[in-house]
N, C-alpha and C positions, 0 to 999 in steps of 0.2 A: 586672606589670612595673612597674618603677621609677616609670615617668611616669603612671603608670594612674591616682595619686592625686589627678592635674594635670585629670580630666575634669568634677570636679565643685567644682574650685574656684571663690571668686565673690570674690575679694582679692587684694592681692599685686599684682606689678609682672609675674609671667611666667603665662601664660593657659597654658589649653591647644591656643587656636591657633600662638602662638608659637613651638610645640615640633615644630610641622612643619619647621622650621632645624635641621637638624645639628649648627650650630652654638652656638645657645643651648641646644641638647640637652647637648651636651660643656661649657659655662659652667654649670648646670645641676650638672655631674656634681662639676664643680673645684671650685663651691662648697660643694658639699655637703663634700663631704671636705676640704676646707680650714677648716668650721665642727666638723667631728669630729677634726681635729685640735689645733685650739684649744680644746677641750672636753677631753683629754686631759693634754695638758700642765697645763691651768688647775687639776684634779682631781687628777693624779698626787701630788702633793706633800702634799695633806691624808687620802687614802686610804691611802699610806706610815707617815703618821706612826700612823694606826688602826690599820693591819696590825702593825707594827711593837713596836706600846703592848703587843700582846699575847705578845710574845717574855719570857722570863728575861733575864737580863745577859749569862749562856753563850751562848745559841742567839744572843743579839743582837749579838755579838764575832764568832763564828766563822760563822754562816750568811749569807751571802750574799742570799738568795733574798725576797719578799717577803711569800711568806705566811709562818707561823707555823707550828709545828709539831702546835699545839694554841689553842681560842679559851676560854681559861678567866678568866670575868666577874669570877673571887674576883679576882685583881689590879688590876683594877679599881677591885672595892668597897675592898678596901685602901688604893689608895693615895688614894681619896675621904675615904676617913677620914683618913689620913694627914694630907695637909693641910687637910681641915676645910674643903675646897669649897663646901661650902652657905652659912656666912658670907661669905664674900667673893665667893661668887654675890650673895646681897641686898645686900651692900654696892653693888656696881660694880652692880646693878638701880635702888640710889638713886641715882647719882651719873650713869648713864645716863639716866635719866626727868629728872629736873631739866636734865641739860644740852640733851638734848631740845626742854622746854619753854621752857628760855632762848632758845634759836637763833631760835625762831618769832617768839616773842612780842617781842622786845627791837629783834632784827635785820629784824624787820617789820613795827615800826612806823617804827624809824629808814628803814626803804627807803620806808613809807606817807607819809611828811614829804616825802623827795626826788625820788618817783616823783608824785604826785597831791598832796600838799598845797601843795611848792615855795614855802616863804616865804620871804621875801625874806633874799638869801644863801644858798641853799640851793646853790646853783652852788663854792662855797668848800667847802661841810661835805662834798659828793662829793668834789669834788676830792681833799682830805683822805683821802678813803676811799679811790682810787684809789690815791693814793703811799703808804698805808701798806702796800697789798698789796707792796711792792717790798721794804718790810723782811723780812728773814729773821726766820719767829717765835722760834727759838732765843734771838738778843739780846738779847731783853724778858723772860727767867726769871729773870733775877737783881734785877732793879730788882721786878718783880712780885712775888718770893718775900719780898723785904724789903717793900715794901707791905703785902703781907698780914699779916706781923708785928707789923707797926705799930699796923695796926687788929685786930689781937685775930683774926684771924679764919682762925689755924694750925689745923690737927687739926680743919679745916669743911669740907664738903662746896659752903658758900659758891663758893669763890673758883672749884673745881670750874666747876661751874656756870655761872658769870658769866663765867669763859675763854671759853668759846662761845657766849655771850650778846653778845660783841664780836665780829665776825667780818669780812670784809670782804666776803671771796667771798661767803658768804650773802647780807651787804645786798647786792650787783651782781643776785644770781638775783632775789633780791623785785623791786629795782626795776626790771629789763627786763619781769615778767609784771605786774607792776601797770600800769605803760605803757601794759599789751596789752586791757586788762579798757575796756567802753565805759565812757565817761563818763556817759550816760544812768542806766543803775545808781546810779553818786552823784551825781546833779543832782536824780534821783528823792528818791533817803532825803532828803535838805538840802529837799526843799519838804515832807516829813512832818515836818520838823522835828529828825531825828536831828543828834548832836554829832557833831565828828569821832573819837571814841573808836568811838560805836554805829557807824558807818559803818565802819570798820576791822573789828570784833567781828562785826558780822552782815551786811555786803555782803562787805566786801575778802577775807574769809578762806574764806567759804562758796564764792565763785567762785576759789580760787585753792587747793584741794584738790591740785592735779597737784605744782606746785612746792614746798606745803609737806610734802608726802612725800619729793620731792628732798631736801628741807633734813632731815627726818626723819632718811633713810638715812644722807649724811652727818656729820649732828651725833652718830648711835648709833652707825657704825662706828668716828669718831674717839673718842668717848668711854668707847667700849668698850676700844680698840687702845691710849689715853694711858697711858703709864708715867710719864714724868719729874716731870709737877705733882702728878701724887695721889701718886709719892712721895715729893717733898720735903713736901706739905702736906701729908698722910695716915700719916707715917711713924710709927710707936710708938703711935700713938692708937686702936688696933683696928678703923679702920673702912676699913684695906687694901682695895684692887680685887682683883680677880685678877690681873690683868698685875703688879700690886707681892709679892703672896704668890708668882705665879708664879720672880720673880725670887730671893725668898727661899729659895725651894726648890731652884731652882740653883745657890746659891751655897750648899747646906748639903752636908751627907754623901751626896744624894741619888744614884740611881744612872743614868746614862743614860735607861736603861727609864721609871724614876720619871718623869724628867724629859717624857716623851713622852707621859706617861700625861698630864699637868699638863697640857701644851700638846694633848691631844686636848679635854682638860675645858675650855678658854677658847677654843677654837674652835668647838664646836658652838652654842654661843646666837649669835653673830654669825649662823652659815649659817641658823638656823632664821627669826631674824629678819629677815634679806634677803628670804627663801625667801617670806614674809607682805607683808613691803613691798614685794617686785616686784609681786605680783599686785595688792594697793591701789593701787599707783601707775600700773597699767596699766589698770586700770577709774576713776581718778578721771582719766587723758588722754582716755579712748571718752566719757564721760561729759562731760568739756569739750569736746569735738568735735561730740557732741549738740547740747548747750547753744544752742553758737556757730552 
């Protein structure tokens, strides 16, 4: 039966003895159906892209079924070679790695100062950080691009890395988590003669693996899917990311199916990376609960 697996269930809200109630059984079925429906709606666009990209342009325009007539992997190989995706994968990997590191280090350091060190005037700085959340990101693009050109960092990954190294949302996430760390750990490190930076590196970050993984997930997703800033900064430099190359490919003489294949190439890495990070963050949260 559907409910037999609850016999040996040892965690969660619903236990086996709860299933004596018909109302609880109905609730379990409804929740399961809702979750299944959400999963189908979430996965369908990606599945459609992958399946439709196996069609040729004639089949794509005349055939309304989701399944292609044949699965010819050579079409993917041809599109990969035409797009030269390996180079743009490397560029995007460099961009994503730098953004993730800057997001953790710079935002973490600011949050460490606001949530742990709390120097004189820290409330004013925290107020400015909160206030910056009210400013739409796109309103600062022009000023940001002008200043990037003035300091000579155009056609470089550095501005893209630093753009995620100054994110108010990440600062708030870090600050709220740091304030929940027992102060005994910090005081013990101070008694051992550790400096503030040493405490941040050796005490705060190891105890904050879960929130670090959350910020990394957000930073990786934002950096990989970002188009505007890489397009403005890296255009014509040969360092274009996957999203910039995909836009260039879309505005060329490429067919709709070739564009779909390019989209499929662009969504594969985020899916893989998110699956990996999701497992790691689950383990980090569990480890943090055990230590607590």
